[in-house]
C-alpha positions in Angstrom: -5.2 25.4 -101.9 -7.4 22.3 -102.3 -9.4 21.0 -105.2 -12.7 21.6 -103.6 -13.9 23.9 -106.4 -14.9 22.5 -109.8 -13.1 25.5 -111.5 -9.4 24.8 -112.2 -6.7 25.7 -114.6 -5.2 22.9 -116.8 -2.4 23.6 -119.3 -3.4 27.3 -119.5 -7.1 26.6 -120.1 -9.8 27.3 -117.5 -12.2 24.3 -117.3 -15.2 23.7 -115.2 -15.8 20.2 -113.9 -14.0 18.5 -116.8 -16.5 20.0 -119.4 -15.6 22.4 -122.2 -17.4 23.7 -125.2 -15.7 23.0 -128.5 -15.6 25.4 -131.5 -18.9 24.1 -133.0 -20.6 24.6 -129.7 -19.2 28.1 -129.5 -20.6 28.8 -133.0 -24.0 27.5 -132.0 -24.0 29.6 -128.8 -23.0 32.7 -130.6 -25.7 32.3 -133.2 -28.3 31.5 -130.5 -27.2 34.5 -128.5 -27.6 36.9 -131.4 -30.9 35.5 -132.5 -32.4 35.7 -129.0 -31.2 39.3 -128.5 -32.4 40.5 -131.9 -35.9 38.8 -131.5 -36.4 40.2 -128.0 -35.2 43.7 -129.2 -37.5 43.7 -132.2 -40.5 42.6 -130.2 -39.7 45.0 -127.4 -39.3 47.9 -129.9 -42.7 47.1 -131.5 -44.4 46.7 -128.1 -42.8 49.9 -126.8 -43.9 51.8 -129.9 -47.5 50.8 -129.6 -47.6 51.3 -125.8 -45.6 54.5 -126.2 -43.2 53.5 -123.5 -39.4 53.3 -123.8 -39.4 51.3 -120.6 -41.1 48.4 -122.3 -38.3 48.3 -124.9 -35.5 48.4 -122.4 -37.1 45.7 -120.2 -37.6 43.5 -123.3 -33.9 43.9 -124.3 -32.7 43.2 -120.8 -34.9 40.1 -120.6 -33.4 38.9 -123.9 -29.9 39.5 -122.7 -30.7 37.7 -119.4 -32.2 34.7 -121.2 -29.4 34.5 -123.8 -26.8 34.7 -121.1 -28.5 32.0 -119.1 -28.6 29.7 -122.1 -25.2 30.5 -123.6 -22.7 31.3 -120.9 -22.6 28.1 -118.9 -20.8 25.1 -120.3 -23.7 22.8 -121.1 -22.8 19.2 -121.7 -24.9 19.1 -124.9 -22.4 21.6 -126.5 -19.4 19.4 -125.9 -17.8 17.8 -128.9 -18.2 14.1 -129.2 -14.7 13.6 -130.7 -11.6 15.7 -129.8 -9.7 17.2 -132.7 -6.7 15.2 -133.9 -4.3 18.0 -132.9 -5.3 17.8 -129.2 -3.6 15.3 -126.9 
């Protein structure tokens, strides 16, 4: 079982390539995720209403979920904390 993968478990936490998102980054991601989905859903609902097609609404919601997942699920380096909390080693 080699260390060829960048995914590993350290002290009970799963980390990818030495990067992790801190609590502030998680808060930002959660807010961004919710805003993207709500905006895409509202625009999709309005567009679907005027076009009279529920398919447009569903596609807009799915596009919003895909975009939000693409932006919020990976551990982006910009969301890492600059300083570790004092209670972490």
